[in-house]
Every structure is written in C-alpha cells, then in structure tokens.
N, C-alpha and C positions, 0 to 999 in steps of 0.2 A: 504492498500500498502506500502511500503519499502520506507521508504524514502532515506534510504542510498544505498541503490544499484539502484536505480530510479534516482539518480544522478550523481551515476556512468556512468548509458548509455548514459544520457541526456547530460553529456560534450564534447560526442563526437560529436556536431554537425559540419559540414564542412565548409567551404565556397560558396560551389557549384560553378557551371559554368554560366557562366553570357551570357546572351544571348547579341547579338550582335545591339539590338536595345537601345539603351537606357533609353528609358521609364521601359521596362524589364530590364532593371542592376537596375535602381531606385527603383523598387518594390524587388527585389531582397537584395540589400543593408538593407530597410525597414525589409524584413523580419529576416534577419540574425540582426537588431540591435535589433527587437522585441524578438531574441530569445534571446538575451545574454540579455535584459533589464530582461526578465524571472528569470533567473539564479543567477539575483542581489536579487531578489523581496525577502524580508522576510517574506510579510504578503501574506499567502495562496490567500485572493482572487485576490490581485491585481495578483499573479503570473500566476494565472490560466490563469488568462485573457488575458495576455504578452503573455504569451504562446499559447492562443486560435486565439492571432492575427497572431503572427507568422503562424499558420500553415495555417491561411486562407490565407495568402499572399504570403507562398511556392506553396499551389494551384493555385494561381491567376496565378504564373511563368509557374507553368507547364502547367498548362491552353494555355496560351500565344505562348510557346514553339511549344506545337503542334496543336495549329491553325497556327502556322505563318511555321510547318516544319513539315506536315502529316506523311512522308514519313519515320521521322525520329524520335522515341520518345525520350522523354526526357532523360539525365540521369538521373545512378542508383542514385546519388548522392544526386540529388534533392530530391528525393521520400525518402529518407533514411533520408536527414533534415524533408520533411515533415509529415513522423511517428515521428521521435525524439519531432515537434514541437505538434505532436496528443497526444504523450504518453503524453508529460510535460503537456498538457490540460484535460490530464484525460480522450479525447477519444480511448477507449482500440480500436476498432470497426476500427477506422482511422488510428490509428496505422498500426495496423498486416495489413490494406491492403496494407496500405504504402513501409513497408518492405516487405513485397511480391512481389508488383510491382517494386523493388528495385532487388530484386533476379530473380525475370523472365528478367530481362534487362542484368546482372551480378551475373552468378551463383556465381559466388567465392568471395560476396562483403562481408567479413569477417563481420564490423562491424555491418552489418544492420541482416546479420543471428545471430550473437550473439545477437541484440537488440530482434528479431524478436524471441527467445528463452527466453530471459525474459520478456517480453511480454505476452507469452503464458503463463507462470509461476500465471501471476495475472489475472487467468482465474479463474471457481470456483474449485473444485477438481473432482467435476461429470463430467464436461463437456469435453469430447475427444478432444487432440491434434493429428496431423498427428504427423508420425512418424520422429524422426530424419534424417535427409539427409545423404546418407552414406558417408563415410568419404571419402574425396578426397584421387587420389592415385598422388598425386604429381602436379607439379606447370605448366607441358605439358597439363595432362591434365584440370587442370581448365582452360587455355587457350583455349583447344579449345570449354569449355563451354561456352564462352564468344562469341561465333562466331553465327551469326544471321543464319536466313534462306538463306535471298538474298547471304549474303554471300559464304556460301555453294553450292549455285546455282552456283556462281561464279569458286569458286574452282573445281567446276564437269566439268564446261564446258573445263577448263583449261588441268584440267588430260586427258578428252577425247581427247582432237585436242592432246596433245602427244600420246595417244595411236596410235591415226591415223599416225603420223608423222611416229614415232616406224615401225609400221605396213608397211607403204610405203617403207620406208628404206629396211626391211625386204624385202619386196619383187623384190625392185631390184639391192638388194646384197646378198643378201644369209647369213647375218652375224647370227650369234646363238646371237647373243648379243642384236641386235641388237628387236629379237626378242623373247626373256625374259622379256628384258627391257617394251617392248610391254603388257607381258601376267602381269609380276606384276601390271603395271598401271592399266591395265584391272583392277586386284581385287584391286586396289584403289579406281576406278570410281566404282566400285560397289560400294565398302563400302561407300563415299561420296552420292553416290542415296541415302541410305539406311538412314543413319543418315539426311539427310533431308527429308525423308516421314517421320522416326519418330519425327524431329520437328515441320512438322506440324500437327501430329497426334496429341501432346502435346499440341498445339496453340489453337486445336478445342476444349481441354477438357475445361471444364465451372466452372471454383473452380469460388469460389465466399467468404466473408466474411459477417457476419452479421452486419450492420452497426448500426442498432437501440440503445440505450441503453439495449431494450433488449426485446422480439415478443415472444410470445406463438406458437408453432410448431404444428398444427393441422393434424391429421388422412386425413380429405382429404381439399379439395382444397374452401371449406365456413369457413365464419368466426361463421357460428353455429356448423363446427365438435368438434368434441371432441378432447382435448389436447393429443400430442401426449406423454408430458413425464410430470412429476408432478409441475416440477420447466419450467419457460419461459427460454428461450435462450439467454444470453447477449451477447452485443455485443464485435465482435471478436472471433468468433466461424465461422472456417475453414469448408464449406461443396464444396461440389458438386452439379452442377446442372445437374439432369439425368433427369429432365422433363417439361415442362411451358404450364400453362394452362390460358392463357386471366389474368387477374393479377395475379398469383396464378402463384409456382415454388416447382417441389418436390427436393428436398435437399436430399442428404447423407454424415452423418456426418463421421468422418475418422473410427471412430468404424465399420461401416457396418448400423447403422440405416438407416431408410427414415424416412423424414413426408414435410408437406407441409407448405409453407411459404407465405406471400407477398411481389412479385417480391420489391416492395419500400422497403423491408427492407435489401436487403445486393445488394453488388456490384457486380461488375466480376472484376478478377485480371487483368484480358486483359481487358488492358484500350482500 
C-alpha cells in the first residue's frame, strides 16, 4: 500500500448523521472515536485493530438505521465513513462496496468517488475496473442525480396534474397559451416517466463486489470445475451478477469476462 496516499483519503472522515435514538447516537460516537484513535496509532497492528473496530461500529449504525427506517436508506456519509474505516483496516472489498453504496445514494458525492477511485488503484494490475463515470455537466444535473425513484414518481404526478389543469383551461377559454403550456408539461411528464423507468432498470441491475480476501473463479457452478483465471479474484473486484444457481452466481467482470463464484464470496451493492 501507499501510506501517504492512504492517509490522505482516510483523514476525510465525516461526523455522519446521528440517529434519533440515544443508543444509535452512542454507537456512532464510538465509531468516530475509534476512527480518530486509529489515525493517532503509530503501531500498525493497533491501527488496523482500531480501524476494524470503527468499521464494525459504522456497520452497526447502518444496520440499526435500516431496521428502524426500512423505507429510507442510511445517509451516503455513513457509507462513506464505513468505507474509510474499512480501507484503513485493509478490508479492500468492504471499502469498495461501501463507497459504491454511498454513490448509489448520492451519485455526486465527490469524496466517495475520489476514495473509490483510489481504492481501485490498490487492486492488482490484471484486475479490470469499471470505467470512470462520465464527467458531470453541472450542478443542475448533479442535483437531478440525487433524486430517488419515489421522488421522481411524485414529480410525475404533479406534472400530470398541471397538464390536466392546463388542458381544462384551454378547453374552457380556448387560450393558445394554456394549450402550449399543456403540451410543454406533457413532454416534461413523458421525460419524467422515462427517467423513473431508467432508475428502476438501474436498480434491478445486480452489481456486486467480492468481499473475501480472494476467491477462485470457476468455469462452472462446481468446486471441481476448472479455474477461469490463473490467479484468484482478490477482494474488491466489482462484478455484475447475470445468473444464479443454488449457492453459485455467474458474474461478469467489467471487461466482459464471465465466471462462476460462490454466492457467499460477494455482496450486492443494492443492500
């Protein structure tokens, strides 16, 4: 690893958003304290131990929030903090997974994207990584990316009501302005529906990350099948699940190559 670069990305830990429950707030504060303690540790073993403890505590906070508010995902900052702690503990797979989850909630989370790109450089050179996402075209488009599916549904409903109101005004008054506005908002409504459909399609894509330190990729769903690659896949490899069979999943790497992995070796980005 590169200690200087690693320290640079790790000191970006945020305080995170505490939950309303006192217990969850205490756990969050413990996680933050463990992380800060790790940064101050000069001895490697103790530093790794403190980072691992911080990772466990951040994971507990996320789990508690998901159980308390199942309809609302944890904040992207919490996943970002979890990823930083995992990266400090040298759990590369867990770190990349956490950064991916942070970006799934907030696609324009720049620190999560920066740390994800750095974490990918720690993978072996032969491991393919996804292409860097397209450059943002401005704050308005960044804002649009943060809107969730349910919010797009609400926007579609509001725009549809506007279309109906303007259509009714046009039928009663025969005003051209009302007709033109109704057509404009109808086009907007169609666009919002298309955006909602695209988001739903993206949500169903089964992106995953290898969590085990290493796992042998097989040519078939059997422990006795030949290995697909000369070396095991290391933790942190990003894949897409394209098929599953019992305790095995067929995955596709970012360069298009396919292989079978034990289902227990990976975890979905869509948690």
